[in-house]
Phi, psi and omega in degrees: 000137182273149176293338184269323181243120182266129184280153182272134180291155181295328176296319178297318179300314178301318180294315181300312184296314181297319186292311182293326176297321178292319180296323178302319181298340180284343183086005184303319189279354180279343178294124184292318179299319179294319176303313182298322178297320178292322175296321178295318178300319181292318175305312181299322182299320181278319186288319183285343181240028187300318183295321178297324178292320176299318180294318179294319176295325175293322180292320181283322188227359187061035181292128171290155186303314179297325175292323179291325176293307185291324185264345185226308190281306185303313181303320181291314179301313181295317179298320178297316181292323180303310183291322178300322181284328190244004186296322179301316178295315182293325181275351185287143175305135179262116179288142183233137179278125184290144176266332178277135181303321184292344178254012185299329183249018179255169182269116178240113183225159172245126180248123179275110184246152179296148180281328179136245183257121187245134173261121175248122179248112183278180183226161190275338189287329170226075195289342176272307182300310191282352169263311191274331178293314171303321181296325177301316179293320178303313182295311182301323179282353175090024180265167166260164186210150165250125182253107178267112183273160177291133174278358183268317177273077195292323185290318180291317179296324176294323179292316180297316179303315183295321186274337193298311185290339177285334186248328187256153180291107186291347178286341186242339183223126179231148179255136175241136174238149179157184183245223187295316184298317182292319181294321177299317178298317182298317185290348176285343182271158177272126171240164181270344175195145174236128178244118183234135170243127181166219185256166186290331180295312177290324179304320180291328177292318180294317178299321179296316178296316184293323182301330180295334180250005186053042178271127176292151181229148166247126181241114175258104193249233185196226180133181181268091187276117185271154166244116178267123178249113184282167184296329184273358188296149172287107189290323180295314176298312181301314181296322179297314183285330173292319176300319175297314183289340177265317190260357169301126185062029183054035175079004181272063184221134183298333179252017176298153175296117181273325176201159181251131171250116185230146178301133189303332185285348184243004187299310181296315179299322182292313179298322177297315179294323176299312179305318179292322180293316179298315177299322182289324178289314192238002186079179183292339180225098185297338179297335180267355185279134175285348188258009184248124184285157176258160175291142193298319180205177185294324180300311182290327176300311180297320178302310181293323180297317181290328178301316181289319183294322188270006181299149181257358182207168174088151175241144179288117178268326180219138173076225186091014183263138182229136174228104188296320186299323178255004181057040178266127168234125185290160172301118190237130177240130182244125181257170181051041179276135177281138185294336180263017176303118186290338182269303183286331186247015179276277181266171173300138187280319179049050177187182188276046173248126184238100175284137178247122186237134182265158174219159182265326177212162186298330179296322176297315180298315178300315184298318179296314179301322184285352174287341183256170174301155178301124180283161177288332180221153176223134181238133181231129175243109180190151175259002181266105182302319179299322178295312181299317181296322177301313177299314181296324177290328191256347182240125178267146177201167176296311181212172184219138162236132176257126178067025171195182178227147171073338197286342176294327178291326183283346179268099187284356174286344179252144175294145181240132178173170182263180176221140182064232184286348180270002172139177176212143183086166181223160171206186189099129176056222183302328178295331175297315180299320178289323179300324185255019178236154169256125178272104186267115182280134183228127175242115189246109186256162175267160174272067181203182177071027184290338179299318179286323183290338184296343179294338180274352186265143171296160353286142183276153173211178184296323181293319177295319179299315183292322175298313180297322180294323179294324183280322190266333188245113182282137179282139178303341179297330180295321179290320177299315179298320177296316183296317186252026184297321179293320178295319181294318179297320179296314182297314181299318180295317181297320182289323179296318177296317181296315181298314177302316184299312183291328176293323179291324181291325181288000000 
């Protein structure tokens, strides 16, 4: 337990889960006006304490103010405002056009209802965004929640804990702090959904615990996200954007560029441009830059240090400086790395180490990427649309940004999530609302039309069978007519005009 962050007792955890679950059954959270007020409260909590959040993030990670704004504060504020503005539309019953003839005049709707009690487990690298953005979706959809904050980003988690009860309705939303023991205690309880951001090792534990209660999960994980630099790429622009995508938050980002695959003819030029970009960002000594983040704790510092020391290939082309006392690792680029290097190319790096690997043709690059699990992100730098499309067709990933890095995650109009080992499920904007809602199908019929319905009742006979077949099984001709309806209309019109013309001649 940290002196700064006080852990929640197991007795309190049990009480929290039981209490919010009981409150959900009262229907309190279903009121749209009430949900909007809670979203406004969450917005106010972040906005009114913005300076305190900047200070906490600086203490945890040495985050510069612009990175804290872009990576933590702004996404939460924008997501709150989005749902306040769009909640009426999202929660409205969705009318559905019936496919069965017998339901053509009945009411068919989808109603988006809250799931119930949701567990959100945040992460330390963006401790505000990754805890509160999922929570925004939980609130908007009408659920109650337990919010488990990261025990690693202690200053930010302590701040959220302190502010939370002042702004949010404690009968519906509770914060839990702790490490392995507290998280294990949480997972013993039945939730209606679990949302987790973190690594695959813990994700497997969460899935196992959730399976005991048949609880659905959303897992936002990571992986080795590659950047492919094609032979035709603008090297200066590409190097600048790759440097941004790698060294933002000191590489402690789930969608950071994990390694670069570059055409062998452009590798030296690319590394030279990278050096210039890094110097422009952080000066000749990034340790003295106020804009460069530090590694979160000693364990991760040692892990990254060992990754570099234990590499089986490659030479350090840029950086390679480590200062244990301040957990500083300089922006580091390693060239001539073998794709099968067990240290650099084994697990996700999650730090400011960038292996650069060359390829001879794009098929070789695609083949290498596909040897690994599907990454959370894929970056392609090229002006050739056929080449970009080829990569998109042959390489699977959670998301893609072409000719830039990170920015697909920042666009909350699009769903964000992984595929395969990089995660399951999506969130952001409307997709968050759907993730934390149950789409309840409703068919509302009148107490009439029994003459048609009687065909489904025993005793059966051939006439009932034929009627049921006519109602239930659409003839392929209907699809053909729909497909060629425009052509048929044109032909019919043309024939009518020809017929009219010859009648006039006669």
